[in-house]
N, C-alpha and C positions, 0 to 999 in steps of 0.2 A: 484792385479796387474796381468798384462799379460807379459809373457816372450817370446821372439822370437829370436832364435839363427840363425845365418847365417855365411857364410864364408867358409864352408867346400868345399871339392873337392878332386880331384885326384892329387897326387903329388908324385914325385920320392923320394926315400930314400935320406936323406940329405937335402931335401928342407924345405920350411917354409910355414906356413899359419897363418893368423890372423882371429880368430873367434870373432864374435860380438854377444852380447846379449842385445837387446833393451828392455827396461822395459817401458811398457805403463800402462795407467790407474793408475798412481801414481803421486802425486804431488812431487815437488822437495824435500821438507823436508822429505817426506817418503822415497824416493829413497836414500837420503844421509844416512839415518839411517839403511839401509839394509846391512846385511851380505850376500855375494853372493858366490855361489859355481859353479864350473864347474865339471860335471861328464862325464864319458864315459862308453859306454856299447859295448863290443866287442862280436861277435858271440861265444857262448859257454863259455863265461867268466862271472864272477860276475861283477856287476856294480862297478866302481871305482871312488872314489872322487879324482879328478885330482888336483884341486887348489881351494883355498878359499881366500877371501879378506873380512875383517871385515869393519864395518862402519868407524873405526878409521884408516884403511889403513894397518892393519897387514895382512901379507900374509903367507899362508902355502901351501906346495906342496907335492904330493905323491913322494916317493923316486924314482919312475920310471921316473919322468919328471923333477925333481929338476935340475936346471942348464940349462935346455933346454926350459922350458916354463915360461912365465911371465904373471901373471894376473894383470889387472889394471882396474880402475874404473874412468869414466869421468862423474862427477856429472852433468855438464851442458848439456850433451847429454843424460843423464840417460841411459848410456850404459856401459856394462862391456866387457872387451876384454880378449882374451887369445891368446897371441903371442906364436906360436909353432915353434921352430927351431930344426934343426938336426933331423928331423922326421925319424922314422924307421917303418918297417911294423907292429911292435907291437903296434904302436900308432893308428892303424886302428880301427875305431869304430864310433858309433853314439855319438856325443857330445851334451850335453844339459846343460843349466844353471838352477839354482834352488835357491830359497830363501823362507824361512818360509814354508818349505814342499810343495811349489808349484814348478812346472817345466813347461817349455815350450816345444814345438816341437824341436827336435834336428836337428843338421846338420851333415851330414855324411862326415867323413874324411877317405880317402883311400890312404894308402902309398904303393907304388909299390917298389919292390926290384930291 
C-alpha cells in the first residue's frame, strides 16, 4: 500500500485542522482490514503515537490529545482522518499515517501561540 498524508498547515493556538491519509494501491477489502495509526514527530522529541483506529473501529488516543483529536476511517474513500481541535504549540510537528509498519510522507502542522 501507499500512504499520503495531507491537510497540515499553520494555525493559531485554539484553532483546528483536519488531516487526511489517502491509502492507494490497496483494494477495498484490504483497506477495510487495516489498523491505522497517526504519529507525530516534533523537533527534539521522540516520535509519538497520537491516535489509532482498528479495522473494527476501536479508537485509542495519546493522553496528550484525548478529548481534542478524533480519528476516523472512511472505507469508501480509503482515507483515514485526524480531526484536531483546540490546537496548542505542543501539537506542532510532522504528522504521518502508518499501517503494517509502512508509513507515508508526513504533513507539517505548525501551531503558533
